[in-house]
Structures are given as C-alpha cells and as structure tokens.
C-alpha positions as a Markdown table, in Angstrom:
| # | Residue | x | y | z |
|---|---|---|---|---|
| 1 | Val | -30.7 | 5.8 | -17.5 |
| 2 | Pro | -27.2 | 5.3 | -19.0 |
| 3 | Ile | -25.5 | 2.3 | -17.5 |
| 4 | Gln | -21.9 | 3.0 | -16.4 |
| 5 | Leu | -19.4 | 0.4 | -17.7 |
| 6 | Pro | -15.9 | 0.2 | -16.7 |
| 7 | Lys | -13.1 | 0.6 | -19.3 |
| 8 | Thr | -9.9 | -1.5 | -19.3 |
| 9 | Thr | -8.1 | 1.7 | -18.6 |
| 10 | Asp | -10.1 | 2.4 | -15.4 |
| 11 | Gln | -7.4 | 0.9 | -13.1 |
| 12 | Leu | -4.3 | 2.2 | -11.4 |
| 13 | Thr | -1.5 | 0.5 | -9.3 |
| 14 | Val | 0.2 | 2.7 | -6.9 |
| 15 | Leu | 3.0 | 2.1 | -4.4 |
| 16 | Leu | 2.0 | 4.1 | -1.4 |
| 17 | Cys | 5.0 | 5.3 | 0.7 |
| 18 | Val | 4.7 | 7.2 | 4.1 |
| 19 | Ser | 8.1 | 8.9 | 4.5 |
| 20 | Gly | 10.1 | 9.6 | 7.7 |
| 21 | Glu | 12.6 | 7.7 | 9.7 |
| 22 | Gln | 10.5 | 4.7 | 9.6 |
| 23 | Pro | 8.9 | 4.6 | 6.2 |
| 24 | Gly | 5.8 | 2.5 | 5.5 |
| 25 | Phe | 4.7 | 0.8 | 2.3 |
| 26 | Val | 1.2 | -0.1 | 1.0 |
| 27 | Leu | 0.7 | -1.3 | -2.5 |
| 28 | Ala | -2.9 | 0.0 | -3.9 |
| 29 | Tyr | -4.5 | -1.6 | -6.9 |
| 30 | Leu | -7.9 | 0.0 | -7.9 |
| 31 | Asn | -9.6 | -1.6 | -10.7 |
| 32 | Ala | -13.2 | -0.8 | -11.9 |
| 33 | Ser | -13.6 | -3.9 | -14.0 |
| 34 | Gln | -13.1 | -6.1 | -10.9 |
| 35 | Asn | -15.1 | -3.6 | -8.8 |
| 36 | Gly | -12.4 | -3.8 | -6.2 |
| 37 | Val | -9.8 | -1.9 | -4.0 |
| 38 | His | -7.0 | -4.2 | -3.2 |
| 39 | Leu | -4.5 | -3.4 | -0.6 |
| 40 | Leu | -1.1 | -5.2 | -0.1 |
| 41 | Ala | 0.9 | -4.2 | 3.0 |
| 42 | Val | 4.6 | -4.6 | 2.3 |
| 43 | Pro | 7.0 | -5.0 | 5.4 |
| 44 | Ala | 9.5 | -2.3 | 5.4 |
| 45 | Gly | 12.2 | -4.9 | 6.3 |
| 46 | Leu | 11.6 | -6.8 | 2.9 |
| 47 | Gln | 14.9 | -7.8 | 1.4 |
| 48 | Val | 15.3 | -6.2 | -2.2 |
| 49 | Thr | 18.4 | -5.7 | -4.2 |
| 50 | Phe | 19.9 | -2.3 | -4.0 |
| 51 | Ala | 23.3 | -1.2 | -5.2 |
| 52 | Asp | 24.2 | -5.1 | -6.1 |
| 53 | Glu | 23.5 | -6.0 | -2.6 |
| 54 | Asp | 20.4 | -7.0 | -0.2 |
| 55 | Ala | 19.0 | -4.2 | 1.6 |
| 56 | Ala | 15.7 | -3.7 | 3.5 |
| 57 | Leu | 13.0 | -1.7 | 1.5 |
| 58 | Ala | 13.0 | 1.0 | 4.0 |
| 59 | Asp | 16.9 | 1.4 | 3.8 |
| 60 | Cys | 16.3 | 1.6 | -0.1 |
| 61 | Tyr | 13.9 | 4.3 | 0.4 |
| 62 | Thr | 16.2 | 6.4 | 2.9 |
| 63 | Ala | 19.1 | 6.1 | 0.3 |
| 64 | Ala | 17.3 | 6.6 | -2.9 |
| 65 | Gly | 13.8 | 7.4 | -2.5 |
| 66 | Pro | 10.4 | 5.9 | -3.7 |
| 67 | Ala | 11.2 | 5.5 | -7.4 |
| 68 | Arg | 14.1 | 3.2 | -6.5 |
| 69 | Cys | 12.0 | 1.3 | -4.1 |
| 70 | Arg | 9.3 | 0.7 | -6.9 |
| 71 | Gln | 12.0 | -0.4 | -9.1 |
| 72 | Ala | 13.4 | -2.8 | -6.6 |
| 73 | Leu | 10.0 | -4.3 | -5.8 |
| 74 | Met | 9.4 | -4.7 | -9.8 |
| 75 | Glu | 12.6 | -6.7 | -9.9 |
| 76 | Cys | 11.4 | -9.3 | -7.4 |
| 77 | Leu | 7.6 | -9.3 | -7.8 |
| 78 | Pro | 5.5 | -9.4 | -10.8 |
| 79 | Leu | 4.1 | -6.0 | -10.7 |
| 80 | Pro | 2.5 | -4.2 | -13.7 |
| 81 | Glu | 4.9 | -2.4 | -15.8 |
| 82 | Asp | 2.8 | 0.8 | -15.2 |
| 83 | Thr | 2.9 | 0.7 | -11.5 |
| 84 | Arg | 3.2 | 4.2 | -10.1 |
| 85 | Tyr | 4.8 | 5.5 | -6.8 |
| 86 | Leu | 3.4 | 8.2 | -4.4 |
| 87 | Ala | 5.4 | 9.2 | -1.2 |
| 88 | Leu | 3.7 | 11.5 | 1.3 |
| 89 | Ser | 5.3 | 13.0 | 4.4 |
| 90 | Glu | 3.3 | 12.6 | 7.7 |
| 91 | Ala | 2.3 | 16.4 | 7.4 |
| 92 | Val | 1.1 | 16.1 | 3.9 |
| 93 | Leu | -0.9 | 13.0 | 4.7 |
| 94 | Glu | -2.4 | 14.8 | 7.8 |
| 95 | Arg | -3.4 | 17.7 | 5.6 |
| 96 | Ile | -5.1 | 15.4 | 2.9 |
| 97 | Thr | -7.0 | 13.3 | 5.5 |
| 98 | Ala | -8.0 | 15.9 | 7.9 |
| 99 | Arg | -11.3 | 16.7 | 6.1 |
| 100 | Tyr | -12.4 | 13.1 | 6.6 |
| 101 | Gly | -11.9 | 12.9 | 10.3 |
| 102 | Pro | -10.4 | 10.2 | 12.3 |
| 103 | Val | -10.3 | 6.6 | 11.0 |
| 104 | Arg | -12.2 | 4.0 | 12.9 |
| 105 | Val | -9.9 | 1.0 | 12.8 |
| 106 | Gly | -9.7 | -2.3 | 14.9 |
| 107 | Phe | -6.3 | -4.2 | 15.1 |
| 108 | Ser | -7.4 | -7.4 | 16.4 |
| 109 | Gly | -6.9 | -9.3 | 13.1 |
| 110 | Ala | -3.5 | -7.7 | 12.7 |
| 111 | Met | -1.9 | -7.9 | 16.2 |
| 112 | Thr | -2.3 | -10.3 | 19.2 |
| 113 | Ala | -3.7 | -9.0 | 22.5 |
| 114 | Gly | -0.1 | -8.9 | 24.0 |
| 115 | Glu | 1.2 | -6.9 | 21.2 |
| 116 | Leu | -1.7 | -4.4 | 21.5 |
| 117 | Ala | -1.3 | -4.1 | 25.3 |
| 118 | Arg | 2.4 | -3.5 | 24.8 |
| 119 | Tyr | 1.3 | -0.1 | 23.2 |
| 120 | Gly | -1.6 | 0.6 | 25.5 |
| 121 | Arg | -4.3 | -0.5 | 22.9 |
| 122 | Asp | -6.7 | -3.4 | 22.7 |
| 123 | Ser | -8.9 | -5.1 | 20.2 |
| 124 | Arg | -11.8 | -2.5 | 20.3 |
| 125 | Val | -12.4 | -0.3 | 17.3 |
| 126 | Gln | -10.8 | 2.9 | 17.9 |
| 127 | Gly | -10.8 | 6.3 | 16.3 |
| 128 | Leu | -7.3 | 7.6 | 15.2 |
| 129 | Ser | -6.1 | 10.9 | 13.4 |
| 130 | Ala | -3.7 | 10.5 | 10.8 |
| 131 | Ala | -0.9 | 11.7 | 13.2 |
| 132 | Glu | -2.1 | 9.1 | 15.9 |
| 133 | Ala | -2.0 | 6.2 | 13.5 |
| 134 | His | 1.2 | 7.3 | 12.0 |
| 135 | Gly | 2.8 | 7.7 | 15.5 |
| 136 | Phe | 1.6 | 4.2 | 16.6 |
| 137 | Leu | 2.9 | 2.4 | 13.3 |
| 138 | Thr | 6.3 | 4.1 | 13.3 |
| 139 | Gly | 6.7 | 3.6 | 16.9 |
| 140 | Met | 6.2 | -0.2 | 16.5 |
| 141 | Asp | 8.7 | -0.1 | 13.4 |
| 142 | Ala | 11.3 | 1.7 | 15.6 |
| 143 | Asp | 11.0 | -0.8 | 18.5 |
| 144 | Ala | 11.3 | -3.8 | 16.1 |
| 145 | Val | 9.5 | -6.1 | 18.5 |
| 146 | Val | 6.4 | -7.0 | 17.1 |
| 147 | Pro | 6.8 | -9.3 | 14.0 |
| 148 | Gln | 7.1 | -7.4 | 10.7 |
| 149 | Ala | 4.1 | -9.2 | 9.2 |
| 150 | His | 1.9 | -8.0 | 12.2 |
| 151 | Arg | 3.3 | -4.5 | 11.8 |
| 152 | Ala | 2.6 | -4.5 | 8.1 |
| 153 | Ala | -1.0 | -5.9 | 9.0 |
| 154 | Ala | -1.6 | -2.9 | 11.2 |
| 155 | Arg | -0.7 | -0.5 | 8.6 |
| 156 | Gly | -2.9 | -2.3 | 6.1 |
| 157 | Ala | -5.8 | -2.1 | 8.6 |
| 158 | Val | -5.5 | 1.6 | 8.9 |
| 159 | Trp | -5.6 | 2.2 | 5.0 |
| 160 | Asp | -8.4 | -0.4 | 4.7 |
| 161 | Ala | -10.5 | 1.4 | 7.3 |
| 162 | Phe | -9.8 | 4.7 | 5.5 |
| 163 | Phe | -10.9 | 3.4 | 2.2 |
| 164 | Arg | -14.0 | 1.6 | 3.6 |
| 165 | Gln | -15.2 | 4.7 | 5.6 |
| 166 | Asn | -14.4 | 7.4 | 2.9 |
| 167 | Leu | -14.9 | 5.7 | -0.4 |
| 168 | Asp | -18.1 | 7.6 | -1.3 |
| 169 | Leu | -16.2 | 10.9 | -0.6 |
| 170 | Leu | -13.1 | 10.2 | -2.4 |
| 171 | Pro | -14.0 | 10.7 | -6.1 |
| 172 | Gly | -13.0 | 14.2 | -7.2 |
| 173 | Ala | -11.8 | 15.2 | -3.6 |
| 174 | Leu | -8.9 | 12.8 | -3.4 |
| 175 | Pro | -7.4 | 13.7 | -7.0 |
| 176 | Gln | -7.9 | 17.3 | -6.2 |
| 177 | Ala | -6.2 | 17.2 | -2.9 |
| 178 | Leu | -3.1 | 15.5 | -4.6 |
| 179 | Arg | -3.1 | 18.2 | -7.0 |
| 180 | Ser | -3.3 | 20.8 | -4.5 |
| 181 | Val | -0.1 | 19.6 | -2.7 |
| 182 | Ser | 1.8 | 18.2 | -5.8 |
| 183 | Ala | 4.7 | 20.5 | -4.9 |
| 184 | Ser | 5.2 | 18.5 | -1.7 |
| 185 | Leu | 4.8 | 15.0 | -3.1 |
| 186 | Leu | 7.4 | 12.6 | -4.6 |
| 187 | Thr | 5.4 | 10.8 | -7.3 |
| 188 | Asp | 5.5 | 9.9 | -10.9 |
| 189 | Leu | 1.5 | 10.2 | -11.0 |
| 190 | Thr | 0.8 | 12.4 | -14.2 |
| 191 | Ala | -2.4 | 14.4 | -14.9 |
| 192 | Leu | -3.8 | 11.7 | -16.9 |
| 193 | Asp | -3.1 | 9.2 | -13.9 |
| 194 | Leu | -5.0 | 11.7 | -11.6 |
| 195 | Asp | -7.9 | 11.7 | -14.2 |
| 196 | Thr | -7.8 | 7.8 | -14.2 |
| 197 | Leu | -7.9 | 7.9 | -10.3 |
| 198 | Asp | -10.9 | 10.2 | -10.3 |
| 199 | Arg | -12.7 | 8.2 | -12.9 |
| 200 | Thr | -12.0 | 4.8 | -11.2 |
| 201 | Leu | -12.9 | 6.0 | -7.8 |
| 202 | Glu | -16.1 | 7.4 | -8.9 |
| 203 | Phe | -17.1 | 4.0 | -10.4 |
| 204 | Leu | -16.0 | 2.1 | -7.3 |
| 205 | Ala | -17.8 | 4.4 | -5.1 |
| 206 | Asn | -21.2 | 4.1 | -7.2 |
| 207 | Asn | -20.9 | 0.4 | -7.2 |
| 208 | Glu | -20.2 | -0.4 | -3.7 |
| 209 | Ala | -16.7 | -1.9 | -4.5 |
| 210 | Gln | -15.2 | -4.7 | -2.5 |
| 211 | Ile | -12.1 | -3.7 | -0.4 |
| 212 | Glu | -9.6 | -6.4 | 0.3 |
| 213 | Thr | -6.4 | -6.2 | 2.4 |
| 214 | Gln | -3.7 | -8.6 | 2.8 |
| 215 | Val | -0.1 | -8.7 | 3.8 |
| 216 | Leu | 2.8 | -9.8 | 1.5 |
| 217 | Pro | 3.8 | -13.3 | 2.6 |
| 218 | Gly | 7.3 | -14.1 | 3.5 |
| 219 | Asp | 9.8 | -15.4 | 6.1 |
| 220 | Glu | 11.3 | -13.4 | 8.9 |
| 221 | Gln | 14.5 | -14.1 | 10.6 |
| 222 | Ala | 16.9 | -11.9 | 12.5 |
| 223 | Gly | 15.0 | -8.7 | 11.3 |
| 224 | Arg | 15.1 | -9.9 | 7.6 |
| 225 | Tyr | 11.9 | -10.3 | 5.7 |
| 226 | Thr | 12.4 | -12.6 | 2.6 |
| 227 | Leu | 10.0 | -13.8 | -0.1 |
| 228 | Asn | 9.0 | -17.4 | -0.2 |
| 229 | Glu | 7.0 | -19.8 | -2.3 |
| 230 | Glu | 3.7 | -18.1 | -1.0 |
| 231 | Ser | 4.9 | -14.5 | -2.0 |
| 232 | Leu | 4.4 | -14.8 | -5.9 |
| 233 | Ala | 1.2 | -16.7 | -5.4 |
| 234 | Ala | -0.2 | -13.9 | -3.2 |
| 235 | Val | 0.7 | -11.3 | -5.7 |
| 236 | Gln | -1.1 | -13.3 | -8.4 |
| 237 | Ser | -4.1 | -13.5 | -6.3 |
| 238 | Phe | -3.7 | -9.7 | -5.4 |
| 239 | Phe | -4.0 | -8.8 | -9.1 |
| 240 | Asn | -6.6 | -11.6 | -9.8 |
| 241 | Cys | -5.1 | -12.5 | -12.9 |
| 242 | Leu | -2.8 | -15.0 | -14.6 |
| 243 | Leu | 0.9 | -14.5 | -14.7 |
| 244 | Tyr | 2.7 | -15.2 | -18.1 |
| 245 | Thr | 6.5 | -16.0 | -17.7 |
| 246 | Ser | 8.7 | -16.7 | -20.6 |
| 247 | Pro | 11.4 | -17.6 | -20.0 |
| 248 | Ser | 11.1 | -19.2 | -16.5 |
| 249 | Pro | 12.1 | -17.1 | -13.4 |
| 250 | Arg | 14.6 | -20.0 | -12.9 |
| 251 | Asp | 16.4 | -18.7 | -15.9 |
| 252 | Gly | 17.1 | -15.2 | -14.5 |
| 253 | Ala | 13.9 | -13.5 | -15.9 |
| 254 | Thr | 11.2 | -11.7 | -13.7 |
| 255 | Pro | 7.8 | -12.8 | -14.4 |
| 256 | Arg | 5.5 | -10.1 | -15.9 |
| 257 | Met | 1.8 | -9.8 | -16.3 |
C-alpha cells in the first residue's frame, strides 16, 4: 500500500473574512507536514495602519476590502508572504455550509456564564446553523459589551467546531463549493491554491489532523485592541516555526518567516 507523504507545498494560509456591517476575521493555517489545522481568531477592533492612521481592522475592511486587511495584518504581524484572503457574505457562507447541517458548538471556553446569559445562551453544546451563528456573533459585535477577545474566541469556537465535525467531508467538496460560487467571492485564491487546498484537506482528513484554535493576544482599552509582547510570540507558536528577522523590528522592519 503506498504511503501518503506530505509535500512542503501541501499548506495554505488564508485570512477568512465574513463580510457585513460587523465583519469577522479568522486566520486559517492548514499544513499537511504538521498534520494540523490552526485557527487564529483576530478581533475586529485590532488596530492596524490604514491611510497612514490607526484604524480598526473592521473599519479597514469596510473602507477597502479584504485585500487591504491582509496587507495591514502583514505589516504588523509576521505572516507568510503567500497568505491569501477569502471574504464570504452571510448568504454565500450559508450556501456553502448548508450541506453539512448545524454546527455543534459550546462557548463555555470562550465566554463567561454571564456573557452567555446576556444573549439567552448557556454553556451547553448547541446546534447552530450558519445564519444563527452569524447572527449571534455579529449581534455581540454590534453591542460591543462583551470583551473583544471573548467575541473573537466565540467566533473561533464556531470555526473550530465546523472543521472538527466535517473534516472528513471537506476534501473535494469544499474546493468545489468555492469554485461554484467564485463569482460571489472576494478572494485571491487561484486555481492552483484550490488544488492545494483539496490536496491538503485530503491528507489532513486521512491522518486525523489536530485542530487547534486560539485568539490573537492583545490589550483592550476604550474599544481599541492593540498588539502587545505576547502577540508576536503567539503568531510564532501559531505557525510552529522560528521567525528570522533582519534587521530587528526596532529598526522599522517587519519580521518575516
């Protein structure tokens, strides 16, 4: 029986954006050689540089779209140079995920009991359709009462549950679904990228990949979410590799992998 071995090209990093009045962001890193699906939830209020000023990532999306958000994140975080972006509307997301049924997700690790109660929920695992999950997450963002890190963690929990429950079903189906709605997407994913996605998902599904989800650390004050010393270390851990910087970021350079 041939042994399937991953190639160095069997990996893909994508900034996932769910569009709307309250856009949401998750960085997805799929790597066959690490046999892992890594998800990093990025708070929508993260302060990035836009038009030579500080602005929330969500405002950057509203003004200039997902490509500019990807660029802004690459200016402040050591993301791979080949990081892609994929923006989906609520309707497109529902269309793609409808075949998989409700996602079974628990928010106890993301939010406090009081925060859940505020939205009529509790710590029990519950089934949510894409529309229900979207409404819950964007509703919290609109209220801006729950801390941004908790809101991002809740978003990460939904994506984590989706990949855990459906990983065996995603090879072939997810790339094909993206091809079928390509006219409705904002993305720089190429045909070769979709082939890479298909191949990588197949390897991950066949080898019971580990799925890990975290929230980008930062400091929150007065609605602003800013990077701190833990942020770069968390991104380094996220990609599970060493960062090489020359010159030092103190000299104005952005570290790259």
